[in-house]
Residue, then its C-alpha position, 0 to 999 in steps of 0.5 A: x097829768x098824773x098816772x090814772x088810778x088803774x096805772x098806779x094800782x098796776x105799778x104798786x102791785x107788780x112786785x107780787x110777781x103775778x103779772x099785770x094787775x087789773x084795776x077793773x078785773x074783766x070776766x074770765x070769758x073775755x080774758x083767759x089764756x089764749x085770748x088776743x086783745x088790747x088795753x086802752x088808755x084806762x087799762x080796760x081790756x078789749x078782747x079781739x079773738x080767741x086764739x085757742x079756737x081754730x075755727x074762729x081764727x080761720x073765719x077771721x082771716x088768720x091761720x090757726x095757732x098751735x098754742x101748745x098744752x094748757x096747764x091744769x088749773x093750780x088752785x090756792x088761797x091768798x091773803x090780802x095783797x097790798x101795794x108796795x106803798x103800804x105798811x101793815x100793823x097787826x094786833x089782837x082784839x081783846x073782846x067782842x066789844x072791840x070787834x063790834x066797835x070796828x063793825x066786825x063780826x064778834x068772832x074776829x080775833x085779830x086785825x090788820x091795819x094798813x096805812x101809807x106815808x105815800x099818796x097812794x095805797x091799794x089792797x086786793x082781797x080774793x074771798x075764795x080760791x084763786x086759780x092759776x092757769x096758762x101756757x108755758x110757751x110764749x114763742x108760738x104766740x110771738x111768732x103768730x103776732x109777727x106773722x099776722x101784724x100787717x093783717x091785725x093792724x088793718x082789721x083792728x086800727x085801735x091797736x095802732x095806738x094801744x098795741x096788741x096782747x096775747x094773754x098766756x097766763x091768768x090768775x082769777x077768782x070769783x069773789x074779788x074786792x079792791x080798794x085804793x086811796x090817796x089820803x095819807x091820813x086814811x087807814x084800811x082795817x081788816x079783821x081775821x078769824x083763824x079756822x081749821x087746818x087747810x086741805x092737805x094739812x097746810x095749816x090753819x086757814x084765815x078768813x078775812x073781814x072788811x071793817x065797816x069803817x073801811x068803806x069804798x070797796x069795789x067788789x065783784x062776785x058775779x063770775x070768775x074774774x081775772x086779777x093778774x095776767x101775763x102774755x106777749x105784747x107788741x107795740x107799733x109806731x107808724x111812719x110814712x114810706x118816705x120817712x122809712x127811706x130817710x130813717x133807713x130802719x135796720x132793726x138789729x134787736x131781737x125784740x124789734x121788727x118792721x111791718x111794711x106796706x100798710x095802708x097809705x104807704x105807711x110802715x110800722x116799727x114793732x117792738x116786743x114787750x115782755x108783758x106782765x114780767x116787768x123785772x127790770x122795772x121792778x128792780x129799778x124801783x127797788x133801787x130807787x126806793x133804797x136810794x131814797x131811804 
């Protein structure tokens, strides 16, 4: 079975270096810096506990976490973000008739056309500002997860299969549009208008418009939603007590540890993942692309 749309979206958008790309962006209230949860096999986010709320953490049976200082929101605007499988062709429109023919507003003066020779393409557009915010230190989250792994596995059995993630940084917006496609002959067209100079003299701003011929967009404009995030993740592999003796697990790596004495005599081998910072994977993909060329 091939990768899901969500997984292909994640892997082709990761080179933007913002973290894990959410194919179905969750509400910020469900995923924000300090939230504990997991991603299921369809990359849907399931929140479990807000680690920034000491009373809730205590009520759930865990010791509070000293998360550190949450950064001030850093607000910026993004142009369209495209998958690394896409090529972009930009050209000017000569008349209002050209814009109308593409079902674009008459004030549109230019167009970007996206296409791919691969079997997958994706474009993300945030029509408003994007807010970046999080915690600079991941170590406190990792230490907390290690300390409470046994209790977490007992309280939420689903994480035995899916692992558990503590979100430490998010990128969110209130007007989000995503399109993916698998047809090599298909093209997605965006029109743009150039506005006045931006805040702080950062230069002219662009407004983006989706052409009427480019249908099948998924859009969210009801609340702030997370489009990328990073954090700390721990995966668990379960095995029985007897198998533990036979295996003679010794670890030896900084990113591995053992969770003993679970239910039914089970133990868990735990591995830490630098969630959302797939630099080794990104570099490997680039090398493979260079070799293919």
